[in-house]
C-alpha positions as CSV (number, residue, x, y, z in Angstrom):
1,M,-6.7,48.2,63.0
2,P,-7.0,46.4,66.4
3,L,-7.6,43.0,64.7
4,S,-4.5,43.6,62.5
5,L,-2.4,44.2,65.6
6,V,-3.8,41.1,67.2
7,V,-3.0,39.0,64.2
8,A,0.5,40.5,64.0
9,L,1.1,39.7,67.7
10,A,-0.2,36.2,67.2
11,A,2.1,35.6,64.2
12,L,5.1,36.9,66.2
13,A,4.4,34.6,69.1
14,R,4.1,31.6,66.7
15,T,7.1,32.3,64.5
16,W,9.7,33.9,66.7
17,Q,12.7,31.5,67.2
18,L,10.5,28.8,65.7
19,S,13.7,27.1,64.3
20,Q,14.6,26.1,67.9
21,N,11.9,23.5,67.8
22,D,13.7,21.7,64.9
23,F,11.3,19.2,63.3
24,G,9.1,19.1,66.4
25,R,7.8,15.5,66.9
26,Q,10.1,13.6,64.5
27,Y,7.6,10.8,64.4
28,Y,5.3,12.9,62.3
29,A,8.1,14.6,60.4
30,A,9.3,11.1,59.3
31,G,5.8,10.4,58.0
32,V,5.8,13.6,56.1
33,R,9.1,12.8,54.4
34,S,7.9,9.3,53.6
35,M,4.7,10.6,52.0
36,L,6.2,13.3,49.9
37,D,7.2,11.2,46.9
38,S,4.8,8.3,47.2
39,W,1.0,8.5,46.6
40,H,0.7,5.1,48.1
41,N,2.4,6.2,51.4
42,F,0.3,9.5,51.3
43,I,-3.0,7.7,51.0
44,F,-2.2,5.1,53.7
45,N,-0.5,7.6,56.0
46,A,2.7,5.6,56.1
47,F,5.3,6.3,58.7
48,D,8.3,5.0,56.7
49,P,9.3,5.3,53.0
50,A,8.8,1.5,52.5
51,G,5.2,1.7,53.7
52,F,6.0,-0.9,56.4
53,V,3.8,0.6,59.2
54,S,1.4,3.6,59.4
55,I,1.3,6.5,61.7
56,D,-1.0,5.9,64.7
57,K,-3.1,8.9,63.9
58,P,-5.6,9.7,61.1
59,P,-4.1,11.4,58.1
60,V,-5.7,14.9,57.6
61,A,-3.4,17.0,59.8
62,I,-0.3,15.1,58.4
63,W,-1.6,15.6,54.9
64,L,-1.6,19.4,55.5
65,Q,2.0,19.2,56.6
66,V,2.9,17.2,53.5
67,A,1.2,19.9,51.4
68,S,3.3,22.6,53.1
69,A,6.5,20.5,52.6
70,K,5.6,19.9,49.0
71,L,5.1,23.7,48.5
72,F,8.1,25.0,50.4
73,G,10.4,22.0,50.4
74,F,10.9,19.4,53.1
75,G,12.3,21.0,56.2
76,A,11.6,21.8,59.8
77,L,10.0,25.2,59.2
78,S,7.9,24.1,56.3
79,I,6.4,21.3,58.5
80,L,5.7,23.7,61.4
81,L,4.3,26.3,59.1
82,A,1.2,24.2,58.6
83,Q,0.3,24.5,62.3
84,V,1.2,28.2,62.5
85,M,-1.2,28.9,59.6
86,A,-3.9,26.8,61.2
87,G,-3.5,28.6,64.5
88,L,-3.7,32.1,62.9
89,A,-6.7,31.0,60.9
90,A,-8.4,29.8,64.1
91,I,-7.9,33.3,65.7
92,L,-9.5,35.0,62.7
93,F,-12.3,32.4,62.7
94,V,-13.0,33.2,66.4
95,Y,-13.1,36.9,65.6
96,V,-15.6,36.4,62.8
97,L,-17.9,34.2,64.9
98,V,-17.9,36.5,67.9
99,E,-18.1,39.8,66.0
100,K,-21.1,38.6,64.1
101,Y,-23.2,37.8,67.2
102,W,-21.6,39.9,70.0
103,G,-20.0,42.9,68.4
104,R,-16.6,44.1,67.3
105,T,-15.1,44.7,70.8
106,A,-16.0,41.2,71.9
107,G,-14.6,39.8,68.7
108,V,-11.2,41.6,69.0
109,M,-10.9,40.7,72.7
110,A,-11.7,37.0,72.0
111,A,-9.1,36.9,69.2
112,L,-6.5,38.5,71.6
113,A,-7.3,36.0,74.3
114,L,-6.8,33.1,72.0
115,A,-3.6,34.7,70.5
116,L,-2.0,34.8,74.0
117,S,-3.4,31.5,75.3
118,P,-0.1,29.8,76.3
119,V,-1.1,26.3,75.3
120,N,-2.4,27.4,71.9
121,V,0.8,29.2,71.3
122,A,2.7,26.0,72.2
123,V,0.7,23.7,70.0
124,D,0.8,26.1,67.1
125,R,4.6,26.0,67.3
126,S,4.7,22.2,67.2
127,N,3.7,19.6,64.6
128,N,1.1,18.0,66.8
129,T,-2.4,17.8,65.4
130,E,-4.3,20.1,67.9
131,S,-4.0,23.2,65.7
132,C,-5.7,21.4,62.8
133,L,-8.3,19.8,65.0
134,I,-9.3,23.2,66.6
135,L,-9.6,24.8,63.1
136,V,-11.9,22.0,61.9
137,L,-14.0,22.2,65.1
138,L,-14.4,25.9,64.6
139,A,-15.7,25.2,61.1
140,G,-18.1,22.7,62.6
141,A,-19.3,25.2,65.2
142,W,-19.9,27.8,62.6
143,L,-21.9,25.4,60.4
144,A,-23.8,24.3,63.5
145,M,-24.8,27.9,64.3
146,R,-26.0,28.3,60.7
147,A,-27.9,25.0,60.8
148,A,-29.7,26.0,64.0
149,E,-30.5,29.5,62.7
150,T,-31.9,28.2,59.3
151,G,-33.2,24.8,60.2
152,R,-31.7,23.5,57.0
153,L,-30.7,19.8,56.9
154,A,-27.9,20.6,54.5
155,M,-26.2,22.8,57.0
156,L,-26.6,20.3,59.8
157,C,-25.1,17.6,57.6
158,A,-22.2,19.9,56.7
159,A,-21.6,20.6,60.5
160,M,-21.5,16.8,61.1
161,A,-19.3,16.3,58.1
162,A,-16.8,18.9,59.5
163,I,-16.7,16.9,62.8
164,G,-16.2,13.8,60.7
165,I,-13.2,15.4,59.1
166,G,-12.1,16.2,62.7
167,F,-12.3,12.5,63.4
168,N,-9.8,12.0,60.6
169,V,-7.6,14.5,62.4
170,K,-7.7,13.1,65.9
171,M,-10.4,10.4,65.9
172,G,-12.7,10.3,69.0
173,T,-11.6,13.7,70.3
174,A,-13.6,15.5,67.6
175,L,-16.8,13.6,68.3
176,V,-17.1,15.3,71.7
177,L,-18.6,18.3,69.8
178,A,-21.2,16.2,67.9
179,P,-23.8,16.0,70.7
180,V,-23.6,19.8,71.1
181,V,-24.3,20.3,67.4
182,A,-27.3,17.9,67.5
183,L,-28.8,19.3,70.7
184,T,-28.4,23.0,69.6
185,F,-30.2,22.2,66.3
186,S,-33.1,20.5,68.0
187,L,-33.5,23.1,70.8
188,A,-33.6,25.9,68.2
189,R,-36.9,24.3,66.8
190,P,-38.8,23.2,69.9
191,A,-42.2,23.4,68.1
192,A,-41.2,21.2,65.2
193,P,-42.8,17.7,65.2
194,I,-40.7,14.9,66.8
195,T,-40.6,13.1,63.5
196,W,-39.0,16.2,61.9
197,H,-36.2,16.1,64.5
198,I,-35.7,12.3,64.4
199,G,-35.5,12.3,60.6
200,R,-32.9,15.1,60.3
201,Q,-30.8,13.9,63.2
202,A,-30.8,10.4,61.7
203,I,-29.6,11.6,58.3
204,A,-27.0,13.9,60.0
205,G,-25.8,11.0,62.1
206,I,-25.3,8.8,59.1
207,V,-23.2,11.6,57.5
208,L,-21.1,11.9,60.6
209,V,-20.5,8.1,60.7
210,A,-19.8,7.9,57.0
211,V,-17.3,10.8,56.9
212,S,-15.7,9.7,60.2
213,L,-15.1,6.1,59.2
214,S,-14.5,6.6,55.5
215,W,-10.7,6.5,55.6
216,A,-10.4,3.9,58.3
217,I,-12.8,1.5,56.4
218,F,-10.9,2.2,53.2
219,F,-7.6,1.4,55.0
220,D,-9.0,-1.9,56.5
221,L,-10.6,-3.0,53.3
222,A,-7.2,-2.8,51.4
223,P,-5.4,-6.2,51.4
224,A,-2.9,-6.2,54.3
225,R,-0.1,-7.1,51.8
226,D,-0.8,-3.9,49.8
227,R,-0.7,-1.4,52.7
228,P,1.2,-0.6,55.8
229,Y,0.5,-2.4,59.1
230,A,-1.9,-0.3,61.2
231,G,0.4,1.2,63.7
232,S,-0.3,0.8,67.5
233,T,-2.8,-2.0,67.0
234,K,-2.7,-5.7,67.8
235,H,-4.8,-6.9,64.9
236,N,-3.7,-4.6,62.0
237,S,-7.0,-2.7,61.9
238,M,-7.5,1.1,61.7
239,L,-10.9,0.7,63.4
240,E,-9.1,-0.9,66.3
241,L,-6.8,2.1,66.5
242,A,-9.8,4.3,66.8
243,L,-11.5,2.2,69.4
244,V,-8.5,1.2,71.5
245,H,-5.2,3.2,71.3
246,N,-7.0,6.5,70.4
247,G,-10.2,5.5,72.1
248,A,-10.4,3.5,75.3
249,A,-6.7,4.2,76.1
250,R,-7.5,7.9,76.3
251,V,-10.3,7.4,78.7
252,L,-9.5,4.4,80.8
253,A,-6.5,4.3,83.2
254,T,-3.4,3.1,81.4
255,S,0.3,4.0,81.4
256,S,2.7,5.4,78.8
257,A,3.6,8.7,77.3
258,N,4.0,10.0,73.8
259,P,7.2,12.0,73.2
260,S,9.2,11.5,70.0
261,P,12.6,12.9,70.5
262,A,15.6,12.4,68.3
263,V,18.0,9.8,69.8
264,S,21.5,11.0,70.6
265,G,24.2,9.7,72.9
266,E,25.6,12.5,75.1
267,A,26.4,13.1,78.7
268,A,24.0,15.1,80.9
269,P,25.5,18.2,82.4
270,A,26.5,18.1,86.1
271,G,23.5,18.5,88.3
272,A,21.0,17.6,85.7
273,E,18.3,15.1,86.7
274,V,18.4,12.0,84.6
275,R,15.2,9.9,84.4
276,S,14.7,6.4,83.1
277,Q,11.5,7.6,81.4
278,P,10.2,11.1,80.5
279,V,7.3,12.6,82.5
280,M,4.9,13.4,79.7
281,T,1.3,12.5,80.7
282,D,-0.9,14.4,83.0
283,D,-1.1,12.1,86.0
284,S,-3.1,14.6,88.2
285,P,-6.1,13.1,89.9
286,T,-9.2,12.9,87.8
287,G,-12.3,14.8,88.9
288,I,-14.0,18.1,88.5
289,L,-11.1,20.0,90.1
290,R,-8.5,18.6,87.7
291,L,-8.4,21.6,85.3
292,F,-8.5,24.1,88.1
293,R,-5.1,22.9,89.4
294,P,-2.2,25.1,88.3
295,R,-0.6,22.4,86.1
296,A,-3.5,22.6,83.7
297,A,-5.0,26.0,84.4
298,T,-1.7,27.8,83.7
299,Q,-1.9,26.5,80.1
300,F,-5.3,28.0,79.2
301,A,-7.3,29.5,82.1
302,W,-5.6,32.7,83.2
303,L,-8.8,34.6,82.4
304,F,-11.2,32.0,83.9
305,P,-13.2,34.4,86.1
306,L,-13.5,36.8,83.2
307,A,-14.7,34.0,80.9
308,L,-17.1,32.7,83.6
309,A,-18.6,36.2,83.7
310,G,-18.8,36.2,79.9
311,L,-20.7,32.9,80.0
312,V,-23.3,34.4,82.4
313,F,-23.6,37.6,80.4
314,A,-24.0,35.6,77.1
315,W,-27.0,33.8,78.5
316,S,-28.3,36.9,80.2
317,D,-28.2,38.8,76.9
318,A,-29.6,35.9,74.9
319,S,-32.6,35.4,77.2
320,G,-34.3,38.7,76.6
321,P,-37.6,38.6,74.7
322,A,-36.3,40.9,72.0
323,T,-32.9,39.2,71.6
324,P,-32.3,37.5,68.2
325,A,-32.4,33.7,68.4
326,S,-28.9,33.7,66.8
327,R,-27.4,34.9,70.1
328,R,-29.0,32.0,72.0
329,I,-27.7,29.6,69.4
330,S,-24.2,31.1,69.6
331,A,-24.2,30.9,73.4
332,A,-25.5,27.3,73.3
333,V,-22.7,26.2,70.9
334,W,-19.9,27.8,72.9
335,T,-21.3,26.7,76.2
336,G,-21.6,23.1,74.9
337,W,-18.1,23.1,73.6
338,L,-16.7,24.3,76.9
339,V,-18.7,22.0,79.1
340,M,-18.3,18.8,77.1
341,Y,-14.5,19.1,76.6
342,W,-14.1,20.2,80.3
343,I,-15.9,17.1,81.5
344,V,-14.0,14.8,79.2
345,L,-10.6,16.2,80.1
346,S,-11.5,16.3,83.8
347,F,-12.5,12.6,84.1
348,A,-10.4,10.9,81.4
349,G,-8.0,8.5,83.2
350,G,-6.0,7.3,80.2
351,L,-3.2,8.8,78.0
352,I,-3.9,12.5,78.6
353,H,-1.2,15.0,77.9
354,T,-1.4,18.5,79.4
355,Y,-1.4,20.2,76.0
356,Y,-4.8,18.5,75.2
357,V,-6.4,21.5,77.0
358,A,-5.7,23.5,73.9
359,V,-9.2,22.5,72.7
360,L,-10.6,24.6,75.5
361,G,-8.8,27.7,74.3
362,P,-11.5,28.9,71.8
363,P,-14.6,28.8,74.1
364,L,-12.7,30.5,77.0
365,A,-11.4,33.1,74.6
366,V,-14.9,33.7,73.2
367,F,-16.5,34.2,76.7
368,S,-13.6,36.4,77.8
369,G,-14.3,38.7,74.8
370,I,-18.0,38.7,75.6
371,A,-17.2,39.6,79.2
372,V,-15.0,42.6,78.3
373,A,-17.7,44.1,76.1
374,G,-20.5,43.2,78.4
375,L,-18.8,44.4,81.6
376,W,-18.1,47.8,80.1
377,S,-21.6,48.3,78.8
378,R,-23.1,47.3,82.2
379,W,-20.6,49.5,84.0
380,K,-21.8,52.5,82.0
381,A,-25.4,51.5,82.9
382,G,-24.6,51.7,86.6
383,E,-24.0,48.0,87.4
384,P,-21.0,47.3,89.7
385,Y,-19.7,44.1,88.1
386,L,-16.7,45.4,86.2
387,P,-14.3,46.1,89.1
388,L,-15.4,43.0,90.9
389,I,-14.6,40.7,88.0
390,I,-11.3,42.4,87.4
391,A,-10.4,41.9,91.1
392,A,-11.6,38.3,91.0
393,T,-9.4,37.6,87.9
394,A,-6.4,39.2,89.6
395,G,-6.9,37.0,92.6
396,W,-7.2,33.9,90.4
397,Q,-3.9,34.9,88.6
398,T,-2.2,35.4,92.0
399,Y,-3.1,31.8,92.9
400,L,-1.7,30.5,89.6
401,C,1.5,32.5,89.9
402,V,2.2,31.7,93.5
403,A,1.8,28.0,92.7
404,Q,4.6,28.2,90.2
405,S,7.1,30.4,92.2
406,D,9.0,29.7,95.4
407,R,10.9,33.0,95.4
408,I,8.2,35.6,95.2
409,G,9.7,39.1,94.9
410,S,13.3,37.9,94.5
411,D,13.5,37.8,90.7
412,W,12.3,40.0,87.8
413,L,9.6,37.5,86.8
414,S,7.8,37.5,90.1
415,L,8.2,41.3,90.4
416,T,6.6,41.6,86.9
417,W,3.6,39.5,87.6
418,L,3.2,41.0,91.1
419,T,3.2,44.5,89.5
420,S,0.8,43.5,86.8
421,I,-1.7,42.0,89.2
422,G,-1.3,45.0,91.5
423,I,-2.0,47.4,88.7
424,A,-5.1,45.5,87.7
425,T,-6.3,45.6,91.4
426,I,-5.6,49.3,91.8
427,C,-7.3,50.1,88.5
428,A,-10.4,48.1,89.6
429,A,-10.5,50.1,92.9
430,A,-10.0,53.4,91.1
431,L,-13.0,52.8,88.9
432,Y,-15.2,53.6,91.9
433,L,-13.7,57.1,92.0
434,F,-14.8,58.1,88.5
435,P,-18.2,58.1,86.8
436,P,-18.3,55.8,83.7
437,Q,-18.6,58.8,81.4
438,N,-15.2,60.1,82.6
439,R,-12.3,59.4,80.1
440,L,-10.1,58.3,83.0
441,A,-12.5,55.5,83.7
442,K,-12.0,54.0,80.3
443,L,-8.3,54.3,80.6
444,F,-8.4,52.5,83.9
445,V,-10.4,49.7,82.3
446,V,-7.9,49.4,79.4
447,A,-5.0,49.4,81.8
448,A,-6.6,46.7,84.0
449,I,-7.4,44.4,81.1
450,G,-3.9,44.9,79.7
451,A,-2.4,44.1,83.2
452,L,-4.4,40.9,83.3
453,L,-2.9,39.8,80.0
454,V,0.7,40.1,81.3
455,S,0.8,36.7,83.1
456,P,-0.6,34.7,80.2
457,A,1.7,36.5,77.9
458,L,4.7,35.7,80.1
459,T,3.6,32.0,80.2
460,A,3.2,32.0,76.4
461,A,6.7,33.6,76.1
462,S,8.2,30.6,77.9
463,V,7.7,28.4,74.8
464,V,8.9,31.2,72.4
465,L,12.1,32.3,74.2
466,R,13.0,28.9,75.6
467,R,12.9,25.5,73.8
468,P,10.1,23.4,75.4
469,N,9.7,19.7,75.3
470,I,9.3,19.4,71.6
471,A,7.0,16.4,71.7
472,T,4.5,17.4,74.4
473,P,4.9,21.2,74.6
474,V,3.9,22.7,78.0
475,A,4.2,26.4,78.8
476,N,5.8,27.4,82.1
477,M,6.7,31.0,82.9
478,I,9.4,29.8,85.3
479,A,11.4,28.6,82.3
480,L,12.1,32.3,81.6
481,L,14.4,32.4,84.6
482,A,16.7,29.8,83.1
483,P,19.5,31.2,81.0
484,P,19.2,30.5,77.2
485,E,21.1,27.4,76.2
486,T,22.2,28.7,72.8
487,E,25.8,27.4,73.0
488,R,24.9,24.1,74.6
489,A,22.0,23.7,72.1
490,A,24.4,24.3,69.2
491,L,26.9,21.8,70.6
492,R,24.1,19.3,71.2
493,T,22.9,19.7,67.7
494,S,26.3,19.4,66.2
495,R,27.1,16.3,68.2
496,L,23.7,14.8,67.3
497,E,24.3,15.4,63.6
498,A,27.8,14.0,63.8
499,S,26.4,10.9,65.6
500,R,23.7,10.4,62.9
501,Q,26.1,10.9,60.1
502,K,28.5,8.3,61.4
503,L,25.7,5.7,61.9
504,T,23.9,6.4,58.6
505,G,27.2,6.6,56.7
506,Y,28.2,3.2,57.9
507,L,24.7,1.8,57.1
508,I,24.6,3.3,53.6
509,A,28.1,2.2,52.8
510,N,27.4,-1.4,53.8
511,R,23.7,-1.7,52.9
512,E,24.4,-3.2,49.4
513,A,21.1,-4.3,47.8
514,A,19.0,-4.5,51.0
515,N,15.6,-2.8,50.8
516,F,15.8,-1.5,54.3
517,L,18.6,0.7,55.7
518,V,18.2,-0.9,59.1
519,A,15.5,-2.4,61.4
520,V,15.1,-0.8,64.8
521,P,12.8,-1.6,67.7
522,N,10.4,1.3,67.5
523,A,9.3,4.4,65.5
524,N,11.0,6.8,67.9
525,V,14.4,5.3,67.0
526,A,13.5,5.1,63.3
527,A,12.2,8.7,62.9
528,P,15.4,10.7,63.0
529,L,17.1,8.3,60.6
530,I,14.2,8.6,58.1
531,V,14.1,12.4,58.5
532,S,17.9,12.7,57.9
533,T,18.2,10.2,55.0
534,G,14.7,9.7,53.5
535,L,15.6,6.0,53.2
536,P,13.4,3.0,54.4
537,V,14.0,2.3,58.1
538,M,11.9,-0.5,59.6
539,A,10.3,0.1,63.0
540,M,9.9,-3.5,63.9
541,G,7.4,-2.9,66.8
542,G,5.7,0.2,65.5
543,Y,5.4,3.4,67.5
544,L,5.8,1.9,71.0
545,G,7.7,-1.2,69.9
546,D,5.0,-3.6,71.0
547,D,3.0,-4.0,67.7
548,P,3.0,-7.7,66.7
549,I,4.1,-7.0,63.2
550,L,7.0,-9.5,62.8
551,T,8.2,-12.9,64.0
552,P,11.7,-14.3,64.1
553,A,10.8,-16.2,61.0
554,D,9.9,-13.0,59.2
555,I,13.3,-11.5,60.1
556,E,15.0,-14.7,58.9
557,R,13.1,-14.5,55.6
558,L,14.0,-10.8,55.1
559,A,17.6,-11.6,55.7
560,S,17.6,-14.6,53.4
561,D,15.9,-12.6,50.7
562,R,18.6,-9.9,51.0
563,Q,16.0,-7.3,51.9
564,L,17.4,-6.6,55.4
565,R,21.0,-6.6,56.6
566,F,21.3,-4.6,59.8
567,V,19.2,-4.7,62.9
568,M,19.6,-2.3,65.8
569,L,18.5,-3.3,69.3
570,G,18.2,-1.0,72.3
571,G,18.0,2.8,72.2
572,F,15.1,5.0,73.2
573,T,11.8,3.5,74.1
574,L,8.5,4.8,75.6
575,A,7.4,1.4,76.8
576,P,10.4,-0.7,78.0
577,A,8.4,-3.6,79.5
578,K,6.0,-3.8,76.6
579,Q,8.7,-3.5,73.9
580,A,10.9,-6.1,75.7
581,A,8.0,-8.6,75.9
582,A,7.0,-8.1,72.2
583,L,10.4,-8.1,70.6
584,D,12.2,-10.5,72.9
585,P,11.9,-13.5,70.5
586,I,13.2,-11.3,67.7
587,A,16.0,-10.0,69.8
588,R,17.1,-13.5,70.8
589,W,17.1,-14.6,67.2
590,V,19.1,-11.6,66.1
591,R,21.7,-12.1,68.8
592,A,22.0,-15.8,68.0
593,N,22.1,-15.4,64.2
594,G,23.6,-11.9,63.6
595,R,27.2,-10.7,63.9
596,P,27.7,-7.8,66.4
597,V,29.1,-4.7,64.6
598,D,32.0,-3.0,66.4
599,P,30.5,0.2,68.0
600,K,33.6,2.1,67.0
601,L,32.5,1.7,63.4
602,W,29.1,3.4,63.8
603,R,28.8,5.1,67.3
604,L,30.3,8.5,67.8
605,S,31.2,7.6,71.4
606,G,32.5,4.2,70.4
607,G,33.8,1.9,73.3
608,S,31.7,-0.5,75.3
609,S,28.1,-1.0,74.5
610,S,27.4,-0.6,78.2
611,S,28.6,2.9,78.4
612,P,26.1,5.6,79.5
613,Y,23.7,6.7,76.8
614,R,21.4,9.6,77.4
615,I,19.1,11.8,75.3
616,N,17.9,15.4,75.9
617,L,14.2,16.1,75.4
618,G,14.5,19.9,75.6
619,N,13.9,20.3,79.3
620,E,14.8,17.0,80.8
621,W,17.3,14.1,80.4
622,V,16.4,10.5,79.9
623,E,18.7,7.5,80.2
624,V,18.1,4.9,77.5
625,P,19.4,1.3,76.9
626,P,22.7,1.5,74.8
627,P,22.0,0.5,71.2
628,E,23.6,-2.5,69.6
629,L,24.0,-3.1,65.9
630,F,23.9,-6.6,64.3
631,D,24.8,-7.7,60.7
632,L,22.4,-10.5,59.7
633,W,24.5,-11.3,56.6
634,G,27.5,-12.0,58.8
635,K,26.1,-15.4,59.7
636,V,22.9,-15.9,57.7
637,N,23.6,-17.0,54.1
């Protein structure tokens, strides 16, 4: 019964008002639509229906979204459903793994902690790939535990294969768990000969490499003319994508962010801050304290002192002479997961988004569950840790809440978290008044734990009751104080749809025999057009607009062969300088050889091309270069 309630709560948090997120990151949604009716596009993870360029991620998570769209029909909810189901499966997986080694109470509390983890709620409601990655990593962790318990090579290879599948979800991010699996397996058999260890680790390593690189090598071995260009690379190589854009760029200091909003021209409301570029990456200083700062900690670490106590208890319980080895193995895997990802996310100086901390949700939830069960049993045995840990967690939550609020006590939100933290503290103090055998003592513990879940629940609610940034979802309880924008959102959606219809209507009516509906600078401009029409739209510079896919001669040939008629310049871009440098020769050729199309024919606002043009990313406004449309057949041929 308790597990059923946890799953029901998790499902509610992940599905309530899910439609407000629309298609989520339209970059991925466009890829799903492009793959639905083409096995070629499906296999090569194509972004557009023509198979011009690929998505800059491996295909497994996108394939699951395609399967959901195939089953339920292409639409926003069918795409997001794949992540919702992965998130719910992860919660059940955590329960099973914890219950087996640490008991039912620990399992239920671990599942509850993950169900209410704000960042996990946020990513499970988006079409980013984290939900799929976490589920695959949990499978790898389970297989790693089984391998270490049995010493079987097949289980070790299966664990590495699961991580290899994770590589095909989010490339190098999954490999962080591989050393944990290898080390846990070897430490579980310290008496085995060194040759036994080397042989098995070598075979498992080969499996890891083979599964990880299987799709990338298949992609690169296909003739370039028979597959899409490898998106976000300079040399049209999927292996380069793994090593550079999704490798070194995530670790070494770089600049750029990764939202993928729909482009719409509309005026920002009075008083709204308008930026030239969205703030999407986590630019907080690297170092051991990075994840302790409120920006990151409020996403996943509301129960951190409790989880830290659980980690200590796990190793304390696992170290006894009569303790089954399986407990030590479980503690080792979860500790390794927590430590390895904590280090990587703390010191990575590249393209790090705040929601990446979702991968830390499972181990912290596991140790929180172990702590609740362990603290109660120790309290009944006369140890004083339970009230102390409750008080420490309440103090930690006070720090996180105060860091987000500048009006403490003046609004319902701050009164709520102040009350919950106060209840937890009072219950902790009251525990000293009653012996553990007293029924009131148990009620105080339940009340204290429940009170400690209020702040993470409020933070999670911020992405349920308010529309977050749909591309890089971040939970922030302060968003609950903002009034719902139901009417404005409806007006914005209506205007956006009307704007798209006018543009696509003009393009379709005048496309004639051209293969492509239009060529645009980057995938962020192309995505909403593909989602709404299902027709081939060329992202000339790939995702960021700086991929060296085309030259002016290629554009001239496409126009001469009647494959391409319209080219759009301007519009939203994540990398203005990079895109300008990469596409400037093409832009000059288009302006010199194409005929400008009157904006009144295809833009809702009409008028001058220099008029203000802004987009809304859900919680911030971004000013973008005004788009221009050119007809290449007006002068060419």
